C-alpha positions in Angstrom: -15.4 4.7 60.1 -13.2 1.6 60.5 -9.8 1.9 62.4 -7.2 3.4 60.1 -9.7 4.6 57.6 -9.6 8.2 58.8 -5.8 8.0 58.6 -6.0 6.9 55.0 -8.4 9.8 54.2 -6.9 12.6 56.2 -3.5 11.5 57.7 -0.2 13.0 56.7 0.4 11.8 53.1 4.2 11.6 53.4 4.0 9.5 56.6 1.4 7.3 55.1 3.4 6.6 51.9 6.5 5.8 54.0 4.4 3.4 56.1 3.0 1.6 53.1 5.6 2.0 50.3 8.8 1.2 52.3 7.6 -2.3 53.4 6.3 -3.0 49.9 9.7 -1.8 48.4 11.6 -3.9 51.0 9.5 -7.0 50.1 10.3 -6.6 46.4 14.0 -6.2 47.1 14.1 -9.2 49.4 12.5 -11.3 46.7 15.0 -10.1 44.1 17.9 -10.8 46.4 16.8 -14.3 47.2 16.4 -15.0 43.4 20.0 -13.9 42.9 21.3 -15.9 45.9 19.4 -18.9 44.5 21.2 -18.4 41.2 24.5 -18.1 43.0 24.0 -21.5 44.8 23.0 -23.2 41.6 25.9 -21.7 39.7 28.5 -22.8 42.3 27.1 -26.3 42.4 26.4 -27.0 38.7 28.2 -24.2 36.8 27.0 -23.0 33.4 24.3 -25.7 32.8 22.8 -25.0 36.2 22.6 -21.3 35.5 21.2 -22.0 32.0 18.6 -24.3 33.5 17.4 -21.7 36.0 17.4 -19.1 33.1 15.2 -21.1 30.8 12.7 -21.7 33.6 12.6 -18.0 34.4 9.8 -17.2 31.8 7.5 -19.5 33.8 8.4 -17.6 37.0 7.6 -14.4 35.2 4.2 -15.7 34.1 3.4 -16.8 37.7 4.4 -13.2 38.8 2.1 -11.8 36.1 -0.8 -13.9 37.3 0.0 -13.1 40.9 -0.2 -9.4 40.2 -3.5 -9.8 38.4 -5.0 -11.5 41.4 -3.3 -9.4 44.1 -3.6 -6.0 42.5 -7.1 -6.6 41.2 -8.5 -8.1 44.5 -6.8 -5.4 46.6 -8.3 -2.7 44.3 -11.8 -4.1 44.7 -11.3 -4.3 48.4 -9.9 -0.8 48.8 -12.5 0.8 46.5 -15.3 -1.0 48.4 -14.0 0.1 51.8 -13.8 3.6 50.5 -17.5 3.5 49.5 -18.4 1.9 52.9 -19.3 -1.3 51.2 -17.9 -3.9 53.6 -19.8 -6.7 51.9 -18.2 -5.9 48.6 -14.8 -5.8 50.2 -15.3 -9.2 51.8 -16.4 -10.7 48.5 -13.5 -9.1 46.6 -11.0 -10.5 49.1 -12.6 -14.0 49.0 -12.8 -14.2 45.2 -9.2 -12.9 45.1 -8.0 -15.9 47.0 -10.1 -18.3 45.0 -8.7 -16.8 41.8 -5.1 -17.3 43.1 -5.9 -21.0 43.7 -7.5 -21.5 40.3 -4.7 -19.7 38.3 -1.9 -21.4 40.3 -3.5 -24.8 39.8 -4.0 -24.3 36.1 -0.4 -23.2 35.7 0.9 -26.1 37.8 -1.1 -28.6 35.7 0.2 -27.1 32.5 3.9 -27.2 33.6 3.6 -30.8 35.0 1.9 -32.2 31.9 3.9 -30.2 29.3 7.3 -29.8 30.9 9.5 -30.6 28.0 7.5 -28.8 25.3 7.2 -25.7 27.4 10.9 -25.7 28.3 11.9 -26.1 24.6 9.5 -23.2 23.9 11.4 -21.2 26.5 14.7 -21.8 24.7 16.0 -24.9 26.5 18.7 -27.0 24.7 18.9 -30.8 24.9 22.0 -30.4 27.1 20.2 -28.2 29.6 16.8 -30.1 29.6 17.9 -32.8 32.1 18.6 -30.1 34.6 15.8 -27.7 33.8 13.0 -30.4 33.8 13.3 -31.5 37.5 13.6 -27.8 38.6 10.5 -26.9 36.6 8.4 -29.9 37.8 9.3 -29.5 41.5 8.7 -25.7 41.6 5.4 -26.3 39.7 4.1 -28.3 42.6 4.1 -25.1 44.6 2.6 -22.7 42.0 -0.6 -22.2 44.1 1.6 -21.4 47.2 3.8 -19.2 45.1 0.8 -17.2 43.9 -0.8 -17.0 47.4 2.5 -15.9 48.9 3.0 -13.2 46.2 -0.6 -12.0 45.7 -1.8 -12.3 49.3 0.3 -9.5 50.7 -1.6 -7.0 48.5 -4.7 -7.8 50.4 -2.9 -7.6 53.7 -1.6 -4.1 52.8 -5.2 -3.1 51.8 -6.3 -4.2 55.3 -3.7 -1.9 56.9 -1.0 -4.4 57.7 2.0 -3.6 55.4 4.6 -4.8 57.9 3.0 -8.2 58.3 2.8 -8.4 54.5 6.6 -7.8 54.4 7.1 -10.5 57.1 5.3 -13.0 54.9 7.7 -12.3 52.0 10.8 -12.0 54.0 10.3 -15.2 55.9 10.0 -17.2 52.7 13.0 -15.5 51.2 15.2 -16.1 54.2 14.1 -19.7 54.5 14.9 -20.2 50.8 18.4 -19.0 51.3 18.9 -21.3 54.4 17.4 -24.3 52.6 19.6 -23.6 49.5 22.7 -23.9 51.7 21.3 -27.1 53.3 20.0 -28.9 50.3 22.6 -27.8 47.7 25.8 -27.3 49.6 25.3 -29.7 52.6 23.2 -32.5 51.1 24.5 -32.2 47.5 21.0 -32.4 45.9 22.0 -30.1 43.1 19.3 -28.3 41.1 16.6 -30.4 42.7 17.7 -29.1 46.1 17.3 -25.5 44.8 13.8 -26.4 43.5 12.7 -28.0 46.8 14.1 -25.0 48.7 12.0 -22.6 46.6 8.8 -24.7 46.9 9.1 -25.1 50.7 9.9 -21.4 51.2 6.9 -20.4 49.0 4.7 -22.7 51.1 5.7 -21.0 54.3 4.9 -17.6 52.9 1.5 -18.8 51.7 0.8 -20.3 55.1 1.6 -17.0 56.8 -0.8 -15.2 54.5 -3.6 -17.7 55.1 -3.0 -17.5 58.8 -3.9 -13.8 58.6 -7.4 -14.4 57.2 -9.2 -14.8 60.5 -7.5 -11.6 61.7 -8.6 -9.1 59.1 -9.0 -5.7 60.8 -11.4 -4.0 58.4 -13.9 -6.9 58.0 -14.5 -10.5 59.0 -14.3 -13.0 56.1 -16.9 -15.7 56.0 -17.0 -19.1 54.2 -19.6 -17.7 51.8 -17.1 -15.0 50.6 -14.9 -17.7 49.0 -17.7 -19.0 46.7 -16.5 -18.1 43.1 -18.4 -15.3 41.5 -17.5 -15.1 37.7 -18.5 -11.5 37.4 -16.4 -10.4 40.4 -13.5 -12.6 39.2 -13.7 -10.8 35.8 -13.6 -7.4 37.5 -10.6 -8.5 39.6 -8.8 -9.7 36.4 -9.7 -6.4 34.6 -8.3 -4.2 37.5 -5.2 -6.3 37.6 -4.7 -6.5 33.9 -2.2 -3.6 33.7 0.6 -5.1 35.8 -0.2 -8.6 34.5 0.3 -7.5 30.8 3.5 -5.7 31.8 5.0 -8.9 33.1 3.5 -11.1 30.4 5.3 -9.0 27.8 8.5 -9.4 29.8 8.0 -13.2 29.6 7.5 -13.0 25.8 10.7 -11.0 25.5 12.6 -13.6 27.6 11.3 -16.4 25.5 12.3 -14.7 22.2 15.7 -13.8 23.7 16.3 -17.4 24.9 15.4 -18.7 21.4 17.8 -16.3 19.8 20.6 -17.2 22.2 20.0 -20.9 21.7 20.3 -20.5 17.9 23.0 -17.9 17.5 24.9 -18.9 20.7 25.6 -22.3 19.2 27.6 -20.5 16.4 29.7 -18.6 18.9 32.8 -19.6 20.8 31.0 -19.8 24.2 28.1 -22.0 23.0 24.3 -21.9 23.6 24.5 -22.9 27.3 26.9 -20.2 28.3 24.8 -17.6 26.4 21.6 -18.8 28.1 23.3 -18.8 31.5 24.5 -15.2 31.1 21.0 -14.1 30.1 19.6 -15.9 33.1 22.0 -14.2 35.5 21.3 -10.8 33.9 17.5 -11.3 34.2 17.8 -12.0 37.9 20.0 -8.9 38.5 17.5 -6.8 36.5 14.7 -7.7 38.9 16.3 -5.4 41.5 15.4 -2.4 39.4 11.9 -3.6 38.8 11.5 -4.3 42.5 12.1 -0.6 43.3 9.5 0.6 40.9 6.8 -2.0 41.6 7.4 -1.8 45.4 6.7 1.9 45.5 3.7 1.8 43.2 2.2 -1.3 45.0 2.7 0.4 48.3 0.5 3.4 47.4 -2.4 1.2 46.2 -4.4 1.0 49.5 -4.2 4.8 49.9 -5.2 5.5 46.3 -7.9 2.8 46.2 -9.6 3.9 49.4 -9.6 7.6 48.6 -10.9 6.9 45.0 -13.7 4.9 46.5 -14.5 7.9 48.8 -14.5 10.2 45.8 -11.5 12.1 47.3 -9.8 12.6 43.9 -7.5 15.4 45.1 -5.8 13.1 47.5 -5.6 10.4 44.9 -3.8 12.8 42.6 -1.5 14.1 45.3 -0.4 10.5 46.3 0.1 9.5 42.7 2.2 12.5 41.8 4.3 12.0 44.9 5.0 8.4 44.1 5.7 9.1 40.4 8.2 11.8 41.4 9.9 9.3 43.8 10.0 6.6 41.2 11.6 8.9 38.7 14.2 10.1 41.2 15.1 6.6 42.4 15.2 5.3 38.8 17.7 7.9 37.8 
């Protein structure tokens, strides 16, 4: 039995959940806080149009989050289930295909945004006044979509490997760097919304680099070059296992798009105007990510425990862990 496997199967469940869920929860909260701080810097530098620009790009961020969850949750599930069954080969292939899928999805999303920036932003509710601010922000951040997905999805695999604290470090390092670069690029250098975009792109690249630096140090297995050869059937299984959280966030993106379209149309008839309405919605969306971070953090943290024990056929422990996390989520949500 691999190191840590016996603990997953027989260790104290409350201690295990604290060890996995608390870092995952902290990672979600850190990401939410840095999104809010990013919005604050943009608002102070550019006012309403800056906040509106970040708001209309936010559906794209939500789509990237959805794809990241599909890759991260799906690949981590394949890895944990395989390890539970004692299938180390399957775990290696699942992790390798997961990283390949992150690169493919991130590259496709980046290409779409770079080639169709203006049409997509108008679809997201952008006005002609906001477009000159939103377009450079969208294009610059699109350059790092692969890094954004690797930095967001990779920690799922790190937690499945028994390293929840390092997974938190990957997320926290990028978030803290983003805040520091916001202060440098926006406040000190005066780069405006382009500075905010470059801060985000560089911070996401650092998080992705930290995730990739972990690959040779997996504890439960050793990844080989052959594990990164795409396997369409395995990629489909990863996508299927990650479809639940992906659909959740995709529906959020659709809601944001319809809301922005309504605010653009009816905000123009109000005293505040479309831009102020879009800015207010953008700020509210960023604030609401705090609540989502609590729920997703707790549920993401339990995945290695549940996945491993499900693979072992230890369904009683799966049920106990799930019920405990559900009770915690309900209590924290209230």
